[in-house]
C-alpha positions in Angstrom: 91.5 152.0 88.7 91.9 148.2 89.6 89.7 145.5 90.0 89.6 144.4 93.9 87.9 141.6 95.2 86.9 140.6 98.6 89.1 137.5 99.6 86.8 135.0 100.3 88.5 133.9 103.8 89.4 136.9 105.5 87.3 139.7 103.7 90.4 142.0 103.0 90.2 143.5 99.9 92.8 141.8 97.0 93.6 143.1 93.8 92.3 141.0 91.0 95.2 141.1 88.5 98.5 140.2 88.4 97.8 137.7 92.0 98.7 134.5 92.2 96.7 133.8 94.6 93.3 134.9 93.6 90.6 134.5 93.9 92.1 135.1 97.8 94.4 138.1 98.7 97.5 135.4 100.0 99.3 132.1 99.9 97.7 131.8 103.9 93.7 132.2 103.1 94.6 129.8 99.8 95.8 127.2 102.1 93.0 127.9 104.5 91.1 126.8 101.8 92.4 123.7 101.0 92.4 122.3 104.2 88.7 123.1 105.0 88.0 121.0 101.8 90.6 118.4 102.7 88.4 118.2 106.1 85.4 118.2 104.1 83.7 120.8 105.6 82.5 121.9 102.5 79.8 120.1 101.0 78.4 119.5 97.0 74.5 119.0 97.3 73.6 115.7 95.7 70.4 113.3 95.4 72.0 110.2 96.1 72.5 108.9 99.4 75.0 106.6 98.9 76.9 106.6 95.6 78.9 103.4 96.5 75.6 101.4 96.9 74.4 99.1 93.7 70.6 98.8 93.3 71.4 95.9 89.9 70.2 92.7 90.2 73.2 91.6 88.9 75.2 90.7 91.8 76.8 87.6 92.5 76.3 87.5 96.0 72.9 85.7 95.4 74.9 82.5 93.8 76.0 81.0 96.5 
């Protein structure tokens, strides 16, 4: 019996083996997921509030 998984987007059953779109059922669902990442609808939790802020005292701004 072939292994099947549920597509994370549409929840239809999809074959795992020989599926170029896995874990998705189709190219459409794969592109929907990619679009969600590019629109930042998915977020990875972090303890950093702003990773671009540098708290070091070595800034040249104080020398002016």
